[in-house]
C-alpha positions in Angstrom: 132.1 86.0 101.3 132.9 86.2 97.6 130.7 89.3 97.1 132.4 91.0 100.1 135.8 90.2 98.5 134.8 91.6 95.1 133.5 94.7 96.8 136.7 95.1 98.8 138.7 94.8 95.5 136.7 97.6 94.0 137.4 100.0 96.9 141.0 98.8 97.6 143.7 101.5 97.2 146.4 98.8 96.8 148.1 99.1 93.4 149.3 96.2 91.3 152.5 94.5 92.3 155.3 94.1 89.8 154.2 90.5 88.9 150.5 91.5 88.6 151.5 94.5 86.4 153.5 92.1 84.2 150.5 89.7 83.9 148.3 92.7 83.0 150.8 93.8 80.3 150.8 90.3 78.8 147.0 90.3 78.7 147.1 93.1 76.1 148.5 90.7 73.6 147.2 87.1 73.8 149.7 84.4 73.2 150.1 80.7 74.0 152.9 81.5 76.4 155.0 84.2 78.0 158.6 84.6 79.2 158.0 83.5 82.8 154.5 81.9 82.9 152.1 79.8 80.8 149.1 81.8 79.3 146.0 81.3 81.4 146.9 84.1 83.9 147.0 86.6 81.0 143.8 85.1 79.4 141.8 85.5 82.6 142.9 89.1 83.0 142.1 89.8 79.3 138.6 88.4 79.9 137.8 90.5 83.0 139.3 93.7 81.7 137.5 93.4 78.4 134.2 93.4 80.3 135.0 95.9 83.1 137.8 98.0 81.6 141.5 98.4 82.4 141.1 98.9 86.2 143.2 97.4 88.9 140.2 95.7 90.6 139.2 94.2 87.2 142.7 92.8 86.7 142.2 90.9 90.0 138.5 90.1 89.6 138.9 86.5 88.5 140.7 85.5 91.7 137.8 85.7 94.3 135.4 84.1 91.7 137.8 81.2 91.1 138.2 80.6 94.8 134.4 80.5 95.1 134.3 77.9 92.3 137.0 75.9 94.1 135.0 75.8 97.3 132.0 74.5 95.4 134.0 71.8 93.6 135.6 70.7 96.9 132.1 70.6 98.4 131.0 68.2 95.6 134.2 66.1 96.0 133.8 65.7 99.7 130.1 65.0 99.4 131.0 62.2 96.9 133.4 60.6 99.3 131.4 61.1 102.5 128.1 63.0 102.9 126.3 66.3 102.4 127.4 67.7 105.8 131.1 67.1 105.1 130.7 68.8 101.7 129.4 71.9 103.3 132.1 72.0 106.0 134.8 71.5 103.3 133.5 74.4 101.3 133.4 76.6 104.4 136.9 75.6 105.4 138.3 76.3 101.9 136.7 79.7 101.5 138.0 80.8 105.0 141.6 79.6 104.7 144.4 82.1 104.6 145.5 81.0 101.1 142.0 81.6 99.7 141.7 84.9 101.5 145.1 86.2 100.3 144.6 84.6 96.9 141.3 86.5 96.4 143.1 89.8 96.6 145.9 89.2 94.2 146.1 87.7 90.7 148.5 84.8 90.6 149.1 81.6 88.6 148.3 79.5 91.7 144.6 80.4 91.7 143.7 78.9 88.3 146.0 76.0 88.9 144.1 75.1 92.1 140.8 75.4 90.2 141.9 72.9 87.5 143.6 70.7 90.1 140.3 70.5 92.1 138.3 69.7 88.9 140.8 66.9 88.0 140.3 65.5 91.5 136.6 65.3 91.2 136.7 63.8 87.7 139.2 61.2 89.1 136.7 60.3 91.9 133.9 59.9 89.3 136.2 57.8 87.1 137.1 55.5 89.9 133.4 55.1 90.9 132.0 54.7 87.4 134.9 53.6 85.2 133.4 55.7 82.5 136.0 56.6 79.9 134.7 60.2 79.3 135.9 61.1 82.8 139.5 60.1 81.6 139.2 62.7 78.9 138.0 65.3 81.4 140.9 64.5 83.7 143.4 65.0 80.9 141.7 68.2 79.8 141.8 69.7 83.3 145.4 68.6 84.0 146.3 70.2 80.6 144.5 73.4 81.6 146.3 73.3 84.9 149.6 73.1 82.9 148.5 76.2 81.0 148.1 77.9 84.4 151.3 76.7 86.1 153.7 73.8 85.3 153.2 72.4 88.8 150.1 70.8 87.4 152.3 68.0 86.2 152.7 66.9 89.9 149.0 65.8 89.7 149.8 63.7 86.6 153.0 62.3 88.1 151.3 61.4 91.4 148.5 59.7 89.6 150.9 57.7 87.5 152.9 56.6 90.6 149.7 55.7 92.4 148.6 53.6 89.4 151.9 51.9 89.0 152.6 51.1 92.6 149.2 50.6 94.2 146.3 50.3 91.7 147.9 48.5 88.7 144.7 48.3 86.8 142.4 47.2 89.7 140.2 50.3 89.4 141.7 52.2 86.5 142.3 50.4 83.2 145.4 51.1 81.1 143.2 52.7 78.4 142.1 55.3 81.0 145.7 56.2 81.8 146.4 56.5 78.0 143.5 58.8 77.5 144.5 61.0 80.4 148.0 61.2 79.1 146.9 61.9 75.5 144.5 64.7 76.4 146.9 66.3 78.9 149.4 66.8 76.1 146.8 67.8 73.5 145.6 70.7 75.7 149.1 71.6 76.8 150.3 71.4 73.2 149.8 75.0 72.4 152.2 76.1 75.1 154.7 73.4 74.3 154.7 74.5 70.7 155.0 78.2 71.7 158.0 77.2 73.8 159.5 75.3 70.9 159.1 78.4 68.7 160.7 80.6 71.4 163.7 78.6 72.4 161.8 77.1 75.4 161.9 80.5 77.1 159.3 79.7 79.9 160.6 76.2 80.6 164.2 77.4 80.8 163.2 80.2 83.1 161.4 77.8 85.4 164.4 75.4 85.5 166.7 78.4 86.2 164.5 79.5 89.1 164.5 76.1 90.6 168.3 76.1 90.5 168.3 72.3 90.4 172.0 71.9 90.1 172.7 73.8 93.4 170.1 72.5 95.8 171.5 72.1 99.3 169.2 70.6 101.9 169.5 72.7 105.0 167.6 71.5 108.1 167.9 74.8 109.9 166.4 76.8 106.9 163.6 74.3 106.6 162.6 74.7 110.3 162.8 78.5 110.0 160.6 78.4 106.9 
């Protein structure tokens, strides 16, 4: 499936969208952050275009490869929870979902975010099963890399913290694991946080502005339509 998607990218006549063109432009100058997004989207484009040239298909190349990796990671996660058969089914379900299909033909910040979110999930499973502290470090690193992909990665961190405070309270995860996760999340995310500090918090302010938090009106009709 992934090979077919890569082939389709190569022959596709579809030009870059405005957002994709912006990400490609950023990739020409590597930074720790950009006006509207964290840096990994530009870094991934820089990697693929440095190997295959400044082509539209090369700009998008990392997307189908990342979705392939996500399917393998979810295979391992499901197998760890249940059995080998469920792992295979999980991988097939992911690779055939509309989000993976669409996501394989565009370059977006959601794709690397989902990769690192999936990795954090599998490391969390391993940590709960083994209580081995190195997995705490790996969770922090992957959440941090997710933050460098899209700030929504913090929802993983917040959800984990709430679960630990309300439900677990040290029964399976010790406080030192939570401290290590927090520490390494901010170490990895530190480059972008410092870039924002140096640039008047441009990306963070843009994200807050887009969210329009001060003017949220909950509309049931709009929710049902969506």
